[in-house]
C-alpha positions, 0 to 999 in steps of 0.5 A: 317483505324480508329478502334473503341475500347470498353472495356467490362471490364478494371479490373484485374483478381480479380477486382469486379468493372470493369469486366475482361479486355476484349475488343470489336474492331470494323471495320465498321460492324465487331466486334472482341472480344479480350478475353472472360473472366468469366465476358464477358457475364455479361458485354455484357448484361450490354451494351444491347448486346449478343454474337449474335453480335460478329463476331469473338473472339481472345484469348491471353492466357488461364487464366480464366479472358481471356477465362472463358466465352468461354464455354457459348459463344460456347454453345450459338453459337451452341445451340441458334445461330446455327453457329460456330464463328471464334476463332483466337488463337496462334497455341501453345494454341489450344490443351491447350485451349481444353484439359486443359480449355474447354473440361471438360465443353463442351465435349458431346460424339458424338457431341462436342469432340474438339474445331472444333465442336464449333468454326472455329479455325484459328491458328495464328503464332506469328510474322505473321500478319493475316487479321481478317476482311477487316479493322482489321489486328492482329499480335501476339507478345509473351510476358512474363507472367507466367513462362512455360505458353505461352501468347501473346499480339497484334499489331493491324493494325501496329499502336496499341499495345494491351498488354495481361498480361505481365511483364515489357518489355521496349525494346519491347515498344521502338522497337514498337514505334521507329522502327514500328511506334506504335501510341497507347499503351493499356497496362495492369497496376498493381497499387501496389506491385512488378511486378512478373507476371504483369507490375507495374505503377512504371515501366511504369512511368520509360519509356520516356515521349514520350512513356508514352504519347501513353499509356492508362492503363487497367487491373487495380485494384478496387482502380483505382480511388485513383491513378487518377492524379498519372499516369503522362501523361498516362490515364486510359481506361474507361470500356464501353466508345467507343474510336477511335484508 
């Protein structure tokens, strides 16, 4: 089944022009929000939408540009829309998300004392695909980002790789393409500097051309336009444009 993708934002953590790298994945009448960063509410507003139209949210890791909008999402769902939205998250991140990120703002004695009070929590086991909707199947793949902090990328419908923040892992990309039939790679890209916790453009340009042709670049800096024409066969994802995958 063909999925549709619309990036709420395509920018890195500190980008001001392109919003946080969060996405909407559409399956017919079902909308999955992949990560919900600080700018997600504003990005939805710019599109004339609200959290009301999101059916589920999936979190890749707990940095603010990926989870900073969850407090607003939770309050909106509980207070305004009167429903719990499904939250898909790696089992290793459930406690961390509540205790280290959301508890300080969401906690209300006798009302909100855990993630389960505001979300329908679905813990995911990395390496095991789960059906999010009739047309969206997602598998978490653990990828390297910050030492000591768990972070996961996604493999959607056994054909689309959606990277979270990650350091360069050419072996994983080759395996996905050569052994698992990956057709599309949506990859974060740090345009300049050494790739200490992110994958750089220079690193991606070192991949075989057959791999590069499958890659769309995202999670880039505000200076993206100065790199147009310097990315080989790889293309920049555009925020708000709808793609068929």
